[in-house]
N, C-alpha and C positions, 0 to 999 in steps of 0.2 A: 224196702227195695225200691229203688228209683225207676220209674218207667219211662220208656223212651217216648217220643212224641207219637201220637197215634191219631189216625182219621178213621172213622167207621167206614169210609167210602173205599180204603184200599191200603196197601202198605208200600212205603218207598224202598226202592231197590237200588243198590249201588250199579254203577255202569259196569257192562261187561268189559272186561280188560282187553280183550281182542275179539275181532268179529268171529261169531262161530263157523265152524267150516262148513262148506256146502255139503249136501247129502252124501253120506254116512255121518244129516244135519244134526098211570100209577094205577099201578093196577091192583087187582084185588084177587085173592084166592082162598081157597078152603083148606089147602094142604100146607103142611109144616116143611120147611127146608132146613138143612144143616149147611150154614154158610161159613165158609173158610176165610178168615181175615188175617192179616199180619200187619205188623209194624215193623219196619226196619230203618235203622240210622244209616247214614251214609258211611262209607268205608273211612275208618280213622276217627269217627264220631263215636260210635258205640258198636257193640257187637251183638250178635245174636238176633232172634225175632220172635214174633209172637203168632200162635196159631190157636184158634179157639173154635169149636164147632159150636154154633149157637142155633138153637131151635127156633126157626122163624114162622110166624104166622100171620095171616092179615084177615081181615073181616069176611069178605065174600067176593066171589063172582068170576071174571073171566080171563084177563090176559097176562100182563107182565108179572114178574117176580116181585116180592116185597123188598123194601130197604132193609139193610142190616141195622140192628138196635146198636146203640152207643156201648161201648165198653172199655174197660181200663186194662190195658196189656201189662203183662209181667215183662221183665227185662230178658227172660231166658225162654226158648220155646216150651211151649206146653202142648198137651193134648187133652184139653178138658171138654167133656161133653155134657151140655146142658140138657140133653133130653134126646130121645128119638122123635122121628116123624109121626104125626098123628095118623090116624087110620081113616083119614079123609077119602072120599072116592077118588081113584086113579092115583093115589099116593104110592102105592106099592108096584104100579104098573112097569116102572122103569128100573126095578130092582135087579132084573135078570133079562138075559136075552131069550128066554124062554117065554116070558110074559111080554116082551118087547122085542120081537125078531126083525122088524124092518131095518134094513141097513140105512144109516144116516148118510146123505150125500151133500155135497157143497151147496146145492140148490136148495136144500132145506136149512142147513145151518146158517147160511147167508143169502137170503132170498133177494135182498135188494142191493143194487149197485150204490144207490144213496141212502143214507139213513140220517135220522135226526138223534142227536145225543148231546146232552148237557148244554142245550139251547143252540147247537150249531148243526151244520149240514156237513157230513163226512161222505167222501167219495172212497169205494173200494179200489186199490191199486194192485192188489196181489192177492190169489187165494192158493191154497195147496192141501192135498190130501195125501197123508203119509201113512202109509199101511205098515212100515217098520217104525213103530211109534217111537223107539229110541232115538232116531234120527231128529225128531222134533223136540228133543229133551237133552239135558246135560246130566253128566255124572251119575249118582246113585239113583236119582230119580228116573234117568233113562233105563237103567238096568231093571228098576222096579216095574216100568210099564211094561218091558219085555217079560218079566218074569210072571206077571200078572196076566199075560195074554192080551194085553191090549190089542184092539182090532184096528183101530185108526185115530189119528189126530188130524182135525179138520182146523185149518188156520185161516185168516184172512187179515190183511192189514188195511187200515183206513186213514186218510188225510184230510183234514178240515179244509174248507175252502181258502182259508188264508195261509194254509200251509204252516200254521204254527204249532199243531199237533200231529203225532202219528201213533196210531194204535194197532197193536196186534191183538186180536181177540180169538177165541177157539173153544173147541169142545173135544176132550178125549173120550173115546169110547171103549169101555171094558166089559168084560162078559158078565159081571155081577156087581152088585153093591159093595160086596165084601172085597172084591178085587180092586174097585175104585178106592176104597179106604186105605187098602194096605199100600197101593201105589203112591197116594197121597202122602202117606205118612213118611215116605223117603226123601220129601223135598227138604231143601236147606236153603233158605232165601239169602241167607247172609252170605254164602257163597255162590249165589246165582244157580243154584242147582234146582231147576225148575224147567219149564217150558222155554223152547227158544223162541224169540221174536222172529218174525218173517220179514226180512226186508224187500222193499219194493225195488223195481228198476231205478237206475240213476236218474235223477231229475224229477222222479214221481213225488218226492216229499217224504216218502217212506223208506228211502235208502239208508237211513242211520238208526233206525228203530233197533237194530241188532246190537249197537255198540253203545247206545245212550242209556244212563241212568233214569229211572222214571218210577211210577206207582203200578202196582199189580193188583187185582182183586180177583178171587176166586169163590168157586162155589161147588159143593158135592151134592148131587141129586141122584140117588139110585146109582146106576152103573155109570154115570157120566162125572166127569170133571170139566167145570167151566173156568175158563181163564181169560183174563185181559191184562195188557200191559201197555200203558200209556206213556208217551215220552214226548219230549219237545222235537219237532222235526229237524231243527238245526243241529240237535244232538247234545245241547248243553245240560248238565246235570242240574236237576232241580234243587233248590234251596231247601233247608230244614223246615221252613214255614210254608212252603208251596201247597196250595189247596186247589189249584185249578187242575193238576194231572189226577188227583184222587177223585175229583168229580167225574172227569172224564172216563178214568178206568172203570169207576162203579156204573157209570151208564152203559157201557159196552157189556160189562158182566150182566146187567138186567137185560139187555138185549138178546144175548144169548140164552138166558135162562127163560125167557118167554118162548123161545123156540122149544125147549123141553116142556114147558107147561102145555103148549099146544099138542105135542106128542103124547103128554100123560093123559089129557082129556080128550083126544080124539077117538071115535068110534072104531 
C-alpha cells in the first residue's frame, strides 16, 4: 500500500471550501501520552487520512510535552493503539472531572499574549470559549462532542510578527477520558470534519485562518483533546512538500499540552 506524505509534526489538511458560519460556529516528563497524528493529502491528490495513537514518554522532569515519534502512515484511516499511558504520578488525574474538577478558563489555556513557537514570536489576536462545543466543530465530530457532553472548547488564534503564519490552537474539555476518545473517533480530516479555526478581526493577520488549507496536530490526554491548525496568513494553500506549517502546528500543540502537564502535576 502506498503511503501519503507524512510529517511527524502534523497532518496536511485541505482548505475549507467556504468560511464556517458564525456561531451556531523541551521538555521532560515521567508520564506517557497518546498523541493523535494524521497525514492528509490535498484535495484532488489523494484521499483519506491517518490517525494513530502513539504511546509517548520522555526521560524525566517538569514542563513541556514530548515530541511525537516518527511513524509511517497508512493510506486509509486507522485506529491503532500502541499502548496505554503508564502509571506515572499524575498520569490519571486528568482522566475524569471527578479527579480534575477545576474548570479550565481562557487565562489558564492561553496565559500569554505573546508566545515563542518554532523560533518565532506570535501574538494572540482572538480568543473564544464555546460552551456549546458543537459550534466550534463541524459535521459528525460536532455531533460527537455534543453526545459525549463536551463542557467547552477553548480556542485562540495567533499570528507571527511578519504576518506569515496564522494558527488556531485550543483545548476541548470532556467529562472523561472515554468521552474524549469517543468524540475524537468521529473526526474525518479528509472532509474537514474536526475543529473550526477561529478567525481574527479583519486586518489582524488571522482573518483567513478559517478558509485556508494548512497543517493540524492533535493530542489526547485524559479528558482533553488538544488541537492546533497552522495556515499561511495570506490564505494560500501549502504545497505537498511544505515543512514550515507542520513545525508551527506541532509547536502550538506542545504549548497547549504543557498547560495540561502543569494541571496534571499541580497540587
